[in-house]
N, C-alpha and C positions, 0 to 999 in steps of 0.2 A: 637842826639841820634836816631838811625833807630828804634828801638824797638817802640817807641813812636812817630815816624813820622805819620802824618795824625791824631793823636790825640790831639795835642797841636796848641794853634792858634800862631800868629805871634810872641808872646813874650815868649813863651815857657809854657804857662801856659793851662794845661788840659782843654779840652773843655767839656767834660761829668765828673762831680764831682764823678758820680754814677760808674764810671769806676775805679776809685782810688783803689789802692791796697798798702799793706805795702811794695812791691816791687818796684812800682812806685816812693813812697815816698823815699825810699833808693837810687833810679836811679837821682831824681830829687834834693836830698840832696848831691850826689856824684859831680854832675854837679856845684853845689853852694858851692862846698868845706866843707860842714857840714857831721859831722860823729854823727848819730843819738845815743842818750843815752835815758833814762827813762825820764829826763827831757824835751828833745825835744817832744816825743811822748805825755807827758802830754800838753804842749802847743799846737801841732798840733790836738789834740781832743778839745782843748779850741777854736781853730779856724774853726773846722768843725761845732761844736756846735753853736758858732755866726753866722756862715753863716746858719746854719739850722734854727735858730731863727729869725734872721733878714732879710735874702735873699742876703745879700751883704757881701763881705770880708771885715774885720775892717780896719779903718786906725790906725796907730800906737797908738793914743792917746785912742781909743776906745778898741784896744787890749790890752793895758795897763791896763786899768779900768775892762775890762771884766774878766782877768786874775787875778786881786787882789780881785774880788768879788768870784770867781769859785774856786781858788786854793789858793790865800793867799797873804799877803801883800810883804812878802819877794820875790816872783816870780811875783807879779804884780807891776813891776818897769821897766824902760826903759833899764837900765844898765843892768839888768838880762837879759831881753829878747835882747838885742844887743849880750849878750855873747853866747846866743844861735843862734841866726840867724844874724849875722854881717851885716852890711849895712842897710837894712829895717826890723825889724823884722815882719811886716805887709805883705809886697813884697815878701820877702824869705820864710817867714813861711808859707803864703798863696800858694805858687807855690808848696811847699813840700806838704802840705796838699790837694793838686788836687783841688784847689778853683780859683774861678778867679781872675785876678789882681785887688787889691783894686782901686776903682775909681780914688783916689786923688794922687796914685803913678804914677811917670814918667817912 
């Protein structure tokens, strides 16, 4: 995507999380084949809060547990998160949230 050229690393993740906007999130989501809903925005908020709190993007298990505590048991499970962010909720969600690639993701 030309609008984001120079703003992303080699893996397509935003280099500076402070430059993130809802429009950037929508652009990344479109590239990932995800149409953002209120449920997505809720989890994107959790991802950004996790990064703010711990200084890293969460791995999938950490994301599930964080969502379980901060949003609820129904949302804090792998199947729910996979439905929102197919493939790898931590990787795809972190990218859309403007965060670095989680360290344990390929």
